[in-house]
N, C-alpha and C positions, 0 to 999 in steps of 0.2 A: 700727629707728626705733621710738621709744616715744611714749606719749601725752603725757608731760610735754614732751619735745622738740618734739612737734607743736604743743602749746598755746603754748609760748614762741615758736615760729616764727610761728604765726598772729597772735600779739599784736604782733609786730614788723614783719612784712611781709605784703603782699597775696599769698597763696599758695593753690594748690590741690594737694591730695595725691592721688597715684595709689592705686589699690586694691591691697591686699596680694595678691600672687600674680598680678597682671596682667602683660601683656607689658611694660609700662613698668617695673614693679617688677623683673622679671627682668633688665632691662637696667641696673639700678642707678639708675633714675630714681624718686625719691621724690615728685616733684611738679613744678609749674610756677610760675614767678614772672614775670609780665609777658611770657609767651611763651618764657622761657628755662627749660630743665630744671635741676633741682637734686637733690643728694643731701644728706640730713640725717645728721649724726653727732653723737650725744650722748656727750660725753667728760668725765668728772669731773676729769681731770687737767689740762686746759688752763690754768685759772686758777692752779693750784698750780705747775706746771712752766714755764709760759710757752711751751709747745710745742704744735703741732698734729701729729696723726698722720695722714699721707696714705697710706692702704692701697693697695697695688698687686697683691698676691697674697693668696689665702685658701685655707682648707680647712675642712671641717666640724669642729666641736668634737667631741672624743671619737674622732676617726679619725686618729691620728698617722701611719699608714702611707699615707694617701690622698695622691695626688700634688697638688702645688700647682697652682692654676689662677689665671688673671688675674681680679682683682676686676672684676666688671662695673660699668661706669659710663659711660653715654652722657650724663651730666650735664654741663652747661656751668658751673654754679655749685655750690659746696659751702657748706653752712651747718653750722657747728660750734657746738654749744650746750654750755656748761659751767655750773657752779654760779652764776657771777656775770657771765658774758661770753657774748655771741653774736657770731659772726664770719661774714660773708658774703664768700667768696673765689672769684673766677673760677678755673676749672680751669687755664687757661693760666698764671695766676700761680703756682699750686701746682706745675705742671710746671717752671716756670722756677726757682723757689727750691729745688725738690727736687734739682736738679743738684749743689748744694753741701752737701746735708744728709746726715747719717749714715743708713745703711740699718739698720733695726731689725727683726730677726725676733722673733716670739713664737710660742707653740704653734699658733695658728690664723690668723695673718696675718703678712704681711711688708709693710713700708712705710718711709716716710721720716719722721723726726722733724724738724719744721720750726719753728724759733724764730719766734714771732709778730713779734718785732722786725725780722725780715728782710723782712716784708711792707711794701712801700713805699706811701705815700700816692699817689693818682693812678693806681694800677694797677687800680682797681676793688675793692680790699680795703675792707671796711667793718666796723667793730666798734662794738658798743654795750654799755653796762653795763645789766644787767637790773634791772628794778624789784625792790624788797625782797620783795614778795609772791611774785614769780616765783622769786627766789633761794631763798626758804624752801621753796617747793614742790619745786624741783629738788633741794635738799639732802635733804629727806625721802625723795624717790624714789631718789636716787643713792647715799645712804649704804650701803645693803646691797649695792649693786652695785660698790662702790669697787674691790674686788679683781678683778672680772671684766671691767671696762672697760679699754680700752687707755689 
């Protein structure tokens, strides 16, 4: 979770963030929105590819021989922030659409690539276009990270 993603999230929704390293953070809870837990994902590729990456397994960067572990997430909601788009998706919706999505491994995580178009209106999915100033700030921050983000 990065500061730009946090700022964009705060600008869009009434949220409270958990402390880094706290018990909530270790459970994959980045914060709370109206009593519901959420996990924040900043992903530069969402707008370009039209896909979300829903991570289910992980390992530490630089430790290729480390065994895979389940990605912790006791979150009820997921917030995905991209250069120009912010998505709020209930975990139950991600679990449902992941059933038909391709499984995508990479060196530090494994998960499902979910086309945004498969998210149905009325399921709790909510997308917003980010304001120009937020887009510009995200672009500046995310440009050097483009190769390292899923």
